[in-house]
C-alpha positions in Angstrom: -82.5 80.0 -11.2 -84.8 83.2 -11.3 -84.0 85.7 -8.6 -87.6 85.8 -8.0 -87.7 84.5 -4.2 -90.1 81.7 -5.8 -87.6 79.5 -7.9 -86.8 76.1 -6.6 -83.7 73.9 -7.9 -83.8 70.0 -6.6 -80.2 68.7 -6.0 -79.7 65.0 -5.2 -77.2 63.6 -2.9 -75.4 60.3 -3.3 -73.2 58.0 -1.1 -70.8 56.9 -4.1 -68.2 54.5 -3.1 -64.2 54.9 -4.2 -65.7 53.5 -7.2 -68.2 56.0 -8.0 -70.9 53.5 -7.1 -74.1 54.1 -5.1 -74.0 52.9 -1.6 -77.8 51.8 -1.1 -76.9 50.5 2.6 -75.7 54.2 3.6 -78.0 56.3 6.2 -75.8 58.7 6.9 -77.1 62.0 8.3 -76.2 64.3 5.7 -76.0 68.5 6.6 -76.6 71.2 4.4 -75.3 74.7 4.4 -75.8 77.5 1.6 -74.3 80.7 0.9 -75.8 83.0 -1.1 -79.2 84.7 -2.2 -81.0 81.3 -1.5 -82.7 79.0 1.3 -83.3 75.8 2.0 -86.9 75.0 0.9 -86.9 71.5 2.5 -84.9 68.4 2.5 -86.4 64.9 1.8 -84.8 60.7 1.5 -88.0 58.9 -0.1 -88.7 57.5 3.1 -92.5 57.7 3.9 -91.3 57.0 7.3 -89.1 60.5 7.1 -89.1 61.4 10.6 -87.6 65.1 10.1 -89.1 67.8 9.3 -88.9 68.7 5.9 -87.7 72.7 6.4 -84.1 71.3 8.0 -81.0 71.9 7.1 -80.2 67.8 7.2 -81.3 64.6 6.9 -80.6 60.9 6.8 -79.9 59.0 3.7 -82.3 56.1 2.5 -81.1 54.0 0.0 -78.0 55.8 -0.3 -79.8 58.8 -1.6 -81.5 62.4 -0.7 -82.7 65.4 -2.1 -82.1 69.0 -1.0 -84.6 71.9 -2.4 -83.1 75.4 -2.3 -85.3 78.3 -2.9 -83.9 81.3 -4.6 -83.5 84.6 -3.2 -84.6 88.2 -5.0 -81.3 88.9 -5.9 -79.0 87.5 -8.4 -76.0 86.1 -7.5 -73.8 82.6 -7.0 -75.3 80.2 -4.3 -72.8 77.6 -2.6 -74.3 74.6 -1.4 -72.0 72.3 0.9 -73.0 68.8 2.4 -71.3 67.5 5.1 -71.1 64.1 7.1 -69.1 62.8 10.0 -66.5 60.3 8.2 -67.6 61.2 4.7 -65.8 63.9 2.5 -67.6 67.3 2.1 -69.1 67.9 -1.4 -70.5 70.9 -3.0 -72.0 72.4 -5.5 -73.3 75.7 -6.8 -76.1 77.6 -8.6 -76.2 80.6 -10.2 -79.4 83.0 -10.1 -80.6 85.9 -12.7 -82.2 88.5 -12.6 -86.3 87.8 -12.8 -88.0 89.3 -16.1 
């Protein structure tokens, strides 16, 4: 990602079972936290009846999936993303931003 305050990265979240198979009936609420030079630009889940606001830090899974949209900050650095949901193991990933050209 470019550290220009405008670059976006889309992070897909899938609920998987012990065999890494998608759980399409999962509707768990997933909460996101970010550390580093970035912010949450939006969340979504593909449900056209999606009742939550898009610029929040949580979303319910729909058919076992959700999307987090991350907006870069204006300084380079590592972004750590954590996803948590009651009763499920926490998941994390990281992104890197670099100086805008």
